[in-house]
KOLLOKOL-759368 format. One record per residue (C-alpha): x, y, z; residue number from 1; residue in three letters. Coordinates in steps of 0.2 Angstrom, whole numbers, m for minus. Layout:
BEGIN
+-------+-------+-------+-----+------+
!     u !     v !     w !  nr ! rest !
+-------+-------+-------+-----+------+
!     X !     Y !     Z ! NUM !  Ala !
...
+-------+-------+-------+-----+------+
//
This chain:
BEGIN
+-------+-------+-------+-----+------+
!     u !     v !     w !  nr ! rest !
+-------+-------+-------+-----+------+
!   784 !   153 !   238 !   1 !  Met !
!   792 !   163 !   253 !   2 !  Val !
!   810 !   170 !   252 !   3 !  Thr !
!   819 !   179 !   265 !   4 !  Thr !
!   829 !   195 !   263 !   5 !  Val !
!   840 !   203 !   276 !   6 !  Asn !
!   833 !   221 !   277 !   7 !  Thr !
!   832 !   222 !   296 !   8 !  Thr !
!   846 !   234 !   298 !   9 !  Gly !
!   854 !   232 !   315 !  10 !  Arg !
!   843 !   217 !   320 !  11 !  Thr !
!   852 !   205 !   309 !  12 !  Gly !
!   836 !   194 !   308 !  13 !  Val !
!   830 !   187 !   291 !  14 !  Ala !
!   812 !   192 !   289 !  15 !  Ile !
!   800 !   180 !   280 !  16 !  Pro !
!   795 !   190 !   264 !  17 !  Arg !
!   781 !   184 !   252 !  18 !  Pro !
!   785 !   187 !   234 !  19 !  Glu !
!   772 !   196 !   223 !  20 !  Thr !
!   771 !   197 !   204 !  21 !  Ser !
!   779 !   215 !   206 !  22 !  Arg !
!   792 !   209 !   218 !  23 !  Gly !
!   785 !   219 !   232 !  24 !  Gly !
!   776 !   215 !   248 !  25 !  Leu !
!   758 !   215 !   251 !  26 !  Thr !
!   750 !   217 !   268 !  27 !  Arg !
!   740 !   201 !   266 !  28 !  Arg !
!   756 !   192 !   261 !  29 !  Gly !
!   765 !   199 !   276 !  30 !  Phe !
!   751 !   193 !   288 !  31 !  Ala !
!   752 !   176 !   280 !  32 !  Thr !
!   771 !   175 !   283 !  33 !  Ala !
!   770 !   182 !   300 !  34 !  Thr !
!   756 !   169 !   306 !  35 !  Leu !
!   765 !   155 !   298 !  36 !  Gly !
!   781 !   159 !   308 !  37 !  Ala !
!   770 !   161 !   323 !  38 !  Thr !
!   763 !   144 !   321 !  39 !  Ala !
!   780 !   137 !   318 !  40 !  Ala !
!   786 !   141 !   335 !  41 !  Ile !
!   770 !   136 !   344 !  42 !  Gly !
!   762 !   153 !   348 !  43 !  Leu !
!   744 !   158 !   346 !  44 !  Pro !
!   740 !   162 !   328 !  45 !  Ala !
!   723 !   170 !   330 !  46 !  Ser !
!   717 !   184 !   342 !  47 !  Ala !
!   699 !   178 !   340 !  48 !  Ala !
!   702 !   160 !   345 !  49 !  Gln !
!   693 !   154 !   361 !  50 !  Ala !
!   702 !   152 !   377 !  51 !  Asp !
!   706 !   133 !   377 !  52 !  Pro !
!   709 !   132 !   396 !  53 !  Ala !
!   693 !   140 !   401 !  54 !  Ala !
!   683 !   124 !   404 !  55 !  Ser !
!   697 !   116 !   414 !  56 !  Gln !
!   699 !   131 !   425 !  57 !  His !
!   680 !   132 !   428 !  58 !  Gly !
!   678 !   149 !   421 !  59 !  Phe !
!   660 !   154 !   419 !  60 !  Asp !
!   659 !   172 !   411 !  61 !  Pro !
!   641 !   173 !   416 !  62 !  Ala !
!   645 !   172 !   435 !  63 !  Asp !
!   653 !   187 !   443 !  64 !  Trp !
!   661 !   177 !   456 !  65 !  Gly !
!   669 !   166 !   443 !  66 !  Ser !
!   675 !   182 !   434 !  67 !  Val !
!   683 !   188 !   451 !  68 !  Arg !
!   691 !   171 !   453 !  69 !  Asp !
!   702 !   174 !   437 !  70 !  Gln !
!   712 !   187 !   447 !  71 !  Phe !
!   724 !   185 !   461 !  72 !  Thr !
!   720 !   203 !   467 !  73 !  Leu !
!   721 !   202 !   486 !  74 !  Ser !
!   705 !   198 !   495 !  75 !  Arg !
!   710 !   206 !   511 !  76 !  Asp !
!   704 !   223 !   505 !  77 !  Tyr !
!   689 !   230 !   496 !  78 !  Leu !
!   697 !   234 !   479 !  79 !  Gln !
!   690 !   251 !   474 !  80 !  Phe !
!   705 !   257 !   464 !  81 !  Ser !
!   708 !   242 !   453 !  82 !  Ala !
!   706 !   253 !   438 !  83 !  Phe !
!   722 !   263 !   441 !  84 !  Val !
!   735 !   250 !   436 !  85 !  Leu !
!   725 !   234 !   433 !  86 !  Ala !
!   728 !   217 !   440 !  87 !  Ser !
!   728 !   204 !   426 !  88 !  His !
!   716 !   190 !   424 !  89 !  Pro !
!   722 !   172 !   422 !  90 !  Arg !
!   719 !   173 !   403 !  91 !  Gln !
!   731 !   188 !   401 !  92 !  Val !
!   744 !   181 !   414 !  93 !  Arg !
!   744 !   165 !   404 !  94 !  Asp !
!   747 !   173 !   387 !  95 !  Ala !
!   761 !   184 !   394 !  96 !  Ile !
!   769 !   169 !   401 !  97 !  Glu !
!   768 !   159 !   385 !  98 !  Arg !
!   776 !   173 !   375 !  99 !  Tyr !
!   789 !   176 !   388 ! 100 !  Arg !
!   794 !   158 !   389 ! 101 !  Asp !
!   795 !   157 !   370 ! 102 !  Ala !
!   806 !   173 !   370 ! 103 !  Leu !
!   817 !   166 !   384 ! 104 !  Asp !
!   819 !   149 !   375 ! 105 !  Ala !
!   823 !   156 !   358 ! 106 !  Asp !
!   822 !   175 !   356 ! 107 !  Pro !
!   827 !   175 !   338 ! 108 !  Ile !
!   814 !   162 !   332 ! 109 !  Ala !
!   801 !   169 !   344 ! 110 !  Ala !
!   803 !   186 !   337 ! 111 !  Gly !
!   806 !   181 !   319 ! 112 !  Ala !
!   787 !   181 !   315 ! 113 !  Gly !
!   784 !   198 !   322 ! 114 !  Phe !
!   801 !   208 !   321 ! 115 !  Ile !
!   796 !   221 !   308 ! 116 !  Asp !
!   778 !   223 !   314 ! 117 !  Glu !
!   782 !   218 !   332 ! 118 !  Asp !
!   766 !   208 !   332 ! 119 !  Gly !
!   755 !   223 !   328 ! 120 !  Ser !
!   744 !   215 !   315 ! 121 !  Leu !
!   736 !   204 !   327 ! 122 !  Glu !
!   735 !   216 !   341 ! 123 !  Val !
!   729 !   231 !   330 ! 124 !  Arg !
!   716 !   219 !   323 ! 125 !  Thr !
!   710 !   214 !   340 ! 126 !  Ser !
!   709 !   232 !   346 ! 127 !  Leu !
!   701 !   239 !   330 ! 128 !  Ala !
!   687 !   226 !   333 ! 129 !  Gly !
!   684 !   232 !   350 ! 130 !  Phe !
!   684 !   250 !   344 ! 131 !  Leu !
!   673 !   246 !   330 ! 132 !  Gly !
!   685 !   253 !   317 ! 133 !  Thr !
!   699 !   247 !   305 ! 134 !  Asp !
!   716 !   240 !   310 ! 135 !  Ala !
!   725 !   252 !   299 ! 136 !  Asp !
!   718 !   267 !   309 ! 137 !  Asp !
!   726 !   261 !   325 ! 138 !  Val !
!   744 !   265 !   331 ! 139 !  Ala !
!   751 !   255 !   345 ! 140 !  Leu !
!   759 !   264 !   360 ! 141 !  Thr !
!   765 !   260 !   377 ! 142 !  Asp !
!   753 !   271 !   387 ! 143 !  Ser !
!   740 !   285 !   385 ! 144 !  Thr !
!   754 !   298 !   389 ! 145 !  Thr !
!   764 !   291 !   374 ! 146 !  Met !
!   749 !   292 !   363 ! 147 !  Gly !
!   745 !   310 !   367 ! 148 !  Leu !
!   763 !   315 !   365 ! 149 !  Ala !
!   764 !   307 !   348 ! 150 !  Leu !
!   748 !   316 !   343 ! 151 !  Leu !
!   751 !   333 !   350 ! 152 !  Tyr !
!   769 !   332 !   345 ! 153 !  Gly !
!   766 !   327 !   327 ! 154 !  Gly !
!   751 !   336 !   322 ! 155 !  Leu !
!   755 !   348 !   308 ! 156 !  Arg !
!   748 !   365 !   312 ! 157 !  Leu !
!   748 !   380 !   301 ! 158 !  Gly !
!   754 !   397 !   305 ! 159 !  Ser !
!   741 !   405 !   317 ! 160 !  Gly !
!   732 !   389 !   321 ! 161 !  Gln !
!   729 !   386 !   340 ! 162 !  Glu !
!   725 !   372 !   352 ! 163 !  Val !
!   710 !   374 !   364 ! 164 !  Leu !
!   710 !   363 !   380 ! 165 !  Thr !
!   702 !   364 !   397 ! 166 !  Ser !
!   708 !   369 !   414 ! 167 !  Glu !
!   701 !   352 !   420 ! 168 !  His !
!   713 !   341 !   409 ! 169 !  Asp !
!   727 !   330 !   416 ! 170 !  Phe !
!   745 !   332 !   417 ! 171 !  Tyr !
!   748 !   321 !   401 ! 172 !  Ala !
!   738 !   333 !   390 ! 173 !  Thr !
!   744 !   349 !   398 ! 174 !  His !
!   762 !   344 !   397 ! 175 !  Gln !
!   761 !   337 !   380 ! 176 !  Ala !
!   754 !   354 !   374 ! 177 !  Leu !
!   766 !   364 !   384 ! 178 !  Arg !
!   781 !   355 !   376 ! 179 !  Leu !
!   773 !   358 !   359 ! 180 !  Arg !
!   771 !   376 !   363 ! 181 !  His !
!   790 !   377 !   368 ! 182 !  Gln !
!   796 !   369 !   352 ! 183 !  Arg !
!   786 !   378 !   340 ! 184 !  Gly !
!   776 !   392 !   348 ! 185 !  Gly !
!   759 !   385 !   345 ! 186 !  Val !
!   746 !   395 !   355 ! 187 !  Pro !
!   737 !   385 !   368 ! 188 !  Val !
!   722 !   391 !   377 ! 189 !  Arg !
!   713 !   384 !   392 ! 190 !  Lys !
!   695 !   386 !   397 ! 191 !  Ile !
!   683 !   381 !   411 ! 192 !  Arg !
!   670 !   369 !   405 ! 193 !  Leu !
!   660 !   370 !   421 ! 194 !  Tyr !
!   661 !   379 !   438 ! 195 !  Asp !
!   654 !   365 !   449 ! 196 !  Asp !
!   658 !   347 !   443 ! 197 !  Pro !
!   643 !   340 !   452 ! 198 !  Ala !
!   631 !   351 !   444 ! 199 !  Met !
!   639 !   351 !   426 ! 200 !  Ala !
!   627 !   348 !   412 ! 201 !  Thr !
!   630 !   343 !   393 ! 202 !  Pro !
!   622 !   359 !   387 ! 203 !  Asp !
!   633 !   370 !   398 ! 204 !  Glu !
!   649 !   361 !   392 ! 205 !  Ile !
!   645 !   361 !   374 ! 206 !  Val !
!   640 !   379 !   375 ! 207 !  Thr !
!   656 !   385 !   383 ! 208 !  Arg !
!   666 !   375 !   370 ! 209 !  Ile !
!   657 !   382 !   355 ! 210 !  Val !
!   658 !   400 !   362 ! 211 !  Arg !
!   677 !   398 !   364 ! 212 !  Ser !
!   681 !   391 !   347 ! 213 !  Ile !
!   688 !   405 !   335 ! 214 !  Thr !
!   694 !   404 !   317 ! 215 !  Pro !
!   711 !   400 !   323 ! 216 !  Arg !
!   706 !   384 !   333 ! 217 !  Thr !
!   713 !   369 !   325 ! 218 !  Arg !
!   713 !   356 !   340 ! 219 !  Val !
!   701 !   353 !   354 ! 220 !  Leu !
!   711 !   343 !   367 ! 221 !  Ala !
!   700 !   336 !   380 ! 222 !  Leu !
!   698 !   321 !   392 ! 223 !  Thr !
!   683 !   310 !   390 ! 224 !  Trp !
!   681 !   305 !   408 ! 225 !  Val !
!   690 !   317 !   421 ! 226 !  Asn !
!   700 !   307 !   434 ! 227 !  Ser !
!   699 !   321 !   446 ! 228 !  Asp !
!   680 !   323 !   448 ! 229 !  Asn !
!   673 !   310 !   437 ! 230 !  Gly !
!   664 !   321 !   424 ! 231 !  Val !
!   661 !   312 !   408 ! 232 !  Lys !
!   661 !   324 !   393 ! 233 !  Leu !
!   646 !   323 !   381 ! 234 !  Pro !
!   658 !   318 !   367 ! 235 !  Ala !
!   645 !   315 !   354 ! 236 !  Arg !
!   636 !   331 !   357 ! 237 !  Ala !
!   653 !   340 !   356 ! 238 !  Ile !
!   657 !   331 !   340 ! 239 !  Ala !
!   640 !   336 !   332 ! 240 !  Asp !
!   643 !   354 !   337 ! 241 !  Ala !
!   660 !   354 !   328 ! 242 !  Leu !
!   652 !   345 !   313 ! 243 !  Arg !
!   642 !   361 !   310 ! 244 !  Asp !
!   657 !   372 !   312 ! 245 !  Ile !
!   668 !   361 !   301 ! 246 !  Asn !
!   655 !   361 !   287 ! 247 !  Ala !
!   661 !   379 !   283 ! 248 !  Arg !
!   680 !   374 !   284 ! 249 !  Arg !
!   693 !   366 !   273 ! 250 !  Asp !
!   698 !   349 !   279 ! 251 !  Leu !
!   715 !   356 !   284 ! 252 !  Ser !
!   706 !   368 !   295 ! 253 !  Asp !
!   694 !   357 !   304 ! 254 !  His !
!   693 !   358 !   323 ! 255 !  Val !
!   699 !   341 !   328 ! 256 !  Leu !
!   691 !   333 !   343 ! 257 !  Leu !
!   706 !   324 !   352 ! 258 !  Cys !
!   702 !   314 !   368 ! 259 !  Leu !
!   712 !   306 !   382 ! 260 !  Asp !
!   699 !   291 !   383 ! 261 !  Gly !
!   708 !   281 !   396 ! 262 !  Val !
!   694 !   281 !   410 ! 263 !  His !
!   680 !   278 !   397 ! 264 !  Gly !
!   689 !   264 !   387 ! 265 !  Phe !
!   681 !   247 !   392 ! 266 !  Ala !
!   671 !   255 !   406 ! 267 !  Ala !
!   659 !   261 !   393 ! 268 !  Glu !
!   651 !   251 !   380 ! 269 !  Asn !
!   654 !   262 !   365 ! 270 !  Ile !
!   663 !   263 !   349 ! 271 !  Thr !
!   672 !   276 !   340 ! 272 !  Met !
!   657 !   279 !   329 ! 273 !  Thr !
!   647 !   282 !   344 ! 274 !  Asp !
!   659 !   294 !   352 ! 275 !  Leu !
!   662 !   304 !   336 ! 276 !  Gly !
!   680 !   311 !   340 ! 277 !  Cys !
!   694 !   312 !   328 ! 278 !  Asp !
!   708 !   305 !   338 ! 279 !  Phe !
!   707 !   294 !   354 ! 280 !  Phe !
!   722 !   289 !   365 ! 281 !  Ala !
!   721 !   276 !   379 ! 282 !  Thr !
!   730 !   262 !   388 ! 283 !  Ser !
!   724 !   245 !   390 ! 284 !  Thr !
!   730 !   242 !   408 ! 285 !  His !
!   716 !   251 !   417 ! 286 !  Lys !
!   697 !   246 !   414 ! 287 !  Trp !
!   701 !   233 !   401 ! 288 !  Leu !
!   713 !   224 !   414 ! 289 !  His !
!   725 !   222 !   399 ! 290 !  Gly !
!   744 !   220 !   400 ! 291 !  Pro !
!   753 !   234 !   408 ! 292 !  Arg !
!   763 !   246 !   397 ! 293 !  Gly !
!   751 !   244 !   382 ! 294 !  Thr !
!   740 !   257 !   373 ! 295 !  Gly !
!   734 !   264 !   357 ! 296 !  Leu !
!   731 !   280 !   347 ! 297 !  Leu !
!   716 !   279 !   335 ! 298 !  Trp !
!   712 !   292 !   322 ! 299 !  Gly !
!   700 !   295 !   308 ! 300 !  Lys !
!   708 !   290 !   291 ! 301 !  Pro !
!   705 !   307 !   284 ! 302 !  Glu !
!   714 !   316 !   298 ! 303 !  His !
!   729 !   304 !   301 ! 304 !  Trp !
!   739 !   312 !   286 ! 305 !  Pro !
!   740 !   328 !   296 ! 306 !  Phe !
!   750 !   319 !   310 ! 307 !  Val !
!   769 !   317 !   306 ! 308 !  Ala !
!   778 !   302 !   314 ! 309 !  Pro !
!   789 !   307 !   329 ! 310 !  Val !
!   798 !   291 !   332 ! 311 !  Ile !
!   805 !   279 !   318 ! 312 !  Pro !
!   793 !   264 !   314 ! 313 !  Asn !
!   799 !   246 !   312 ! 314 !  Phe !
!   786 !   242 !   299 ! 315 !  Ser !
!   791 !   233 !   283 ! 316 !  Arg !
!   786 !   249 !   274 ! 317 !  Glu !
!   798 !   259 !   285 ! 318 !  Gly !
!   812 !   248 !   281 ! 319 !  Tyr !
!   809 !   247 !   263 ! 320 !  Glu !
!   808 !   266 !   262 ! 321 !  Gly !
!   825 !   267 !   271 ! 322 !  Trp !
!   833 !   254 !   260 ! 323 !  Val !
!   827 !   264 !   245 ! 324 !  Gly !
!   831 !   281 !   252 ! 325 !  Asp !
!   813 !   287 !   251 ! 326 !  Arg !
!   798 !   291 !   262 ! 327 !  Asp !
!   789 !   275 !   267 ! 328 !  Pro !
!   772 !   272 !   260 ! 329 !  Val !
!   760 !   265 !   272 ! 330 !  Ala !
!   744 !   269 !   282 ! 331 !  Ala !
!   749 !   284 !   293 ! 332 !  Pro !
!   744 !   275 !   309 ! 333 !  Ala !
!   756 !   261 !   306 ! 334 !  Ile !
!   770 !   274 !   303 ! 335 !  Leu !
!   765 !   282 !   319 ! 336 !  Asn !
!   768 !   266 !   329 ! 337 !  Thr !
!   784 !   269 !   338 ! 338 !  Pro !
!   798 !   256 !   333 ! 339 !  Gly !
!   811 !   249 !   344 ! 340 !  Gly !
!   810 !   234 !   355 ! 341 !  Tyr !
!   796 !   234 !   367 ! 342 !  His !
!   790 !   222 !   381 ! 343 !  Ser !
!   783 !   211 !   367 ! 344 !  Phe !
!   776 !   198 !   379 ! 345 !  Glu !
!   765 !   211 !   386 ! 346 !  Gln !
!   760 !   218 !   369 ! 347 !  Arg !
!   756 !   202 !   361 ! 348 !  Trp !
!   745 !   197 !   376 ! 349 !  Ala !
!   733 !   212 !   372 ! 350 !  Val !
!   721 !   201 !   362 ! 351 !  Pro !
!   719 !   190 !   377 ! 352 !  Ala !
!   712 !   205 !   387 ! 353 !  Ala !
!   700 !   210 !   373 ! 354 !  Val !
!   694 !   192 !   372 ! 355 !  Arg !
!   692 !   190 !   391 ! 356 !  Phe !
!   682 !   207 !   391 ! 357 !  His !
!   671 !   202 !   376 ! 358 !  Glu !
!   668 !   184 !   383 ! 359 !  Thr !
!   660 !   192 !   399 ! 360 !  Ile !
!   650 !   205 !   388 ! 361 !  Gly !
!   654 !   223 !   386 ! 362 !  Arg !
!   637 !   229 !   389 ! 363 !  Ala !
!   636 !   218 !   405 ! 364 !  Arg !
!   652 !   225 !   412 ! 365 !  Ile !
!   647 !   243 !   408 ! 366 !  Ala !
!   631 !   241 !   416 ! 367 !  Lys !
!   639 !   233 !   432 ! 368 !  Arg !
!   651 !   247 !   433 ! 369 !  Ile !
!   638 !   261 !   431 ! 370 !  Thr !
!   625 !   253 !   443 ! 371 !  Ser !
!   638 !   252 !   457 ! 372 !  Gln !
!   645 !   270 !   453 ! 373 !  Ala !
!   627 !   277 !   454 ! 374 !  Thr !
!   624 !   267 !   470 ! 375 !  Leu !
!   640 !   273 !   478 ! 376 !  Leu !
!   637 !   291 !   473 ! 377 !  Lys !
!   619 !   291 !   480 ! 378 !  Asp !
!   625 !   283 !   497 ! 379 !  Glu !
!   640 !   295 !   499 ! 380 !  Leu !
!   629 !   309 !   496 ! 381 !  Asp !
!   618 !   305 !   511 ! 382 !  Arg !
!   633 !   307 !   523 ! 383 !  Leu !
!   634 !   325 !   531 ! 384 !  Pro !
!   653 !   325 !   531 ! 385 !  Asn !
!   655 !   321 !   512 ! 386 !  Val !
!   653 !   331 !   496 ! 387 !  Arg !
!   652 !   321 !   480 ! 388 !  Val !
!   660 !   330 !   466 ! 389 !  Leu !
!   655 !   317 !   452 ! 390 !  Thr !
!   638 !   321 !   443 ! 391 !  Pro !
!   624 !   309 !   448 ! 392 !  Arg !
!   618 !   307 !   431 ! 393 !  Asp !
!   626 !   292 !   422 ! 394 !  Pro !
!   625 !   302 !   405 ! 395 !  Ser !
!   638 !   313 !   411 ! 396 !  Ile !
!   648 !   302 !   423 ! 397 !  Ser !
!   656 !   284 !   421 ! 398 !  Ala !
!   665 !   273 !   434 ! 399 !  Gly !
!   676 !   286 !   443 ! 400 !  Val !
!   668 !   293 !   459 ! 401 !  Val !
!   677 !   307 !   467 ! 402 !  Cys !
!   673 !   317 !   484 ! 403 !  Cys !
!   679 !   327 !   498 ! 404 !  Thr !
!   678 !   322 !   516 ! 405 !  Val !
!   676 !   337 !   529 ! 406 !  Glu !
!   691 !   339 !   539 ! 407 !  Gly !
!   702 !   326 !   529 ! 408 !  Trp !
!   715 !   329 !   517 ! 409 !  Ala !
!   713 !   316 !   503 ! 410 !  Ala !
!   730 !   308 !   506 ! 411 !  Ala !
!   726 !   306 !   525 ! 412 !  Asp !
!   708 !   299 !   520 ! 413 !  Ala !
!   716 !   287 !   508 ! 414 !  Glu !
!   728 !   280 !   521 ! 415 !  His !
!   715 !   279 !   535 ! 416 !  Glu !
!   703 !   269 !   523 ! 417 !  Leu !
!   717 !   257 !   519 ! 418 !  Arg !
!   725 !   255 !   536 ! 419 !  Ala !
!   710 !   254 !   547 ! 420 !  Val !
!   695 !   249 !   536 ! 421 !  His !
!   703 !   239 !   522 ! 422 !  Lys !
!   696 !   249 !   508 ! 423 !  Val !
!   708 !   254 !   494 ! 424 !  Ile !
!   704 !   271 !   487 ! 425 !  Ala !
!   716 !   284 !   479 ! 426 !  Thr !
!   721 !   302 !   480 ! 427 !  Glu !
!   719 !   311 !   463 ! 428 !  Thr !
!   735 !   318 !   457 ! 429 !  Pro !
!   730 !   335 !   454 ! 430 !  Tyr !
!   734 !   353 !   462 ! 431 !  Ala !
!   719 !   351 !   473 ! 432 !  Gln !
!   718 !   332 !   476 ! 433 !  Pro !
!   702 !   323 !   480 ! 434 !  His !
!   697 !   306 !   487 ! 435 !  Leu !
!   693 !   294 !   472 ! 436 !  Arg !
!   684 !   277 !   471 ! 437 !  Phe !
!   681 !   266 !   456 ! 438 !  Gly !
!   669 !   251 !   456 ! 439 !  Pro !
!   674 !   238 !   442 ! 440 !  Thr !
!   669 !   221 !   437 ! 441 !  Met !
!   679 !   215 !   452 ! 442 !  Leu !
!   669 !   224 !   465 ! 443 !  Thr !
!   651 !   220 !   470 ! 444 !  Ala !
!   635 !   230 !   474 ! 445 !  Pro !
!   635 !   222 !   492 ! 446 !  Glu !
!   652 !   230 !   495 ! 447 !  Gln !
!   646 !   248 !   493 ! 448 !  Ile !
!   638 !   248 !   510 ! 449 !  Gly !
!   655 !   243 !   518 ! 450 !  Arg !
!   664 !   257 !   508 ! 451 !  Val !
!   651 !   270 !   514 ! 452 !  Val !
!   652 !   264 !   532 ! 453 !  Lys !
!   671 !   266 !   531 ! 454 !  Ala !
!   669 !   284 !   524 ! 455 !  Val !
!   656 !   288 !   537 ! 456 !  Arg !
!   669 !   283 !   551 ! 457 !  Ala !
!   681 !   297 !   545 ! 458 !  Leu !
!   676 !   310 !   558 ! 459 !  Arg !
+-------+-------+-------+-----+------+
//
């Protein structure tokens, strides 16, 4: 039996609430009610269901040409920056449209099945499967930046504990840490992990990190794949080194490896167990080609309790705590998922992006990206007017390929490549900008020669 209770605060929506023998709500019961409401308004009930339109659209995931055909991305250019703000495949566009149409037709009914978990159960389950972890360890965000801000803004740090980061990290990490320092005076130190990115080695990076850790170090805030030079940190080796250090510390004093993982997520075929970090923030709208404005923050269950929620959560447990004038009892990742109204049609379409990626094959996609990136680096390195900044070795690089062109500012080179040669590259948004390329599942090995020819023409 299902009854409804009006505990939605200002939303005014009656939420399906399964009864239990104690009169409380179980997560399994809530999931059942949510999926039932979803089915009642004709929305997809399972993130794992196959794409019913695949055959009628002639999609063949084994054919890279067919994969490319799922995107409306302009064919007038060579798209070597499609990873920055990704184009959506048809499967994701269709899912967004279905949810948007349902919300436009009857927003109260369409939202009723999701309102106090905003569809998060299905989305978190889908992302958890992709990460190889548990749904209760995944918080939903709107971006990598939001995830990093929630993490570094909410981490409970003791007196005298410090944060260690690198000089190479992006604005989002540095600014989140700067804001935390301004609010609470938390010490933040920056170190260099390498002097020449092209010559960086895993041993050098791990050695510099270990030598910089002090008894005060609580957080190691790093970027897995640097978007300015393409260096991929040896996360597993760093985690192993920290394990030896943490073996001599209490849990509340462990050095936490926290990663901005956005340029490795979906470009690399790896799980959180493989990576070894303690917290991982990313968006889905880059290499996964997921809905824009969606992301996640994952953490190990033993470390989530050290993160205090910054934004009120709209979970059932949150509302029950509010009504009962007590702290909510729920998995910390759920409480760290910001509440409020989001672009729900985008968020609910995340499982379609995961499904699309996995249908093609995670290993196949990662191999295609890596092989093209390696070929591009090798060919650019042959040009006398180019200096490749990204390491040649795939073990310490991913899909991002960065370089400088003699006599050209990065912004001017980007403009020339687009306007004259129909090649879309990007200028990296750092103090010393570089020219950046990113082969994806949408580019092809035979296009590499045309890209190199265009760069060669920059005289």
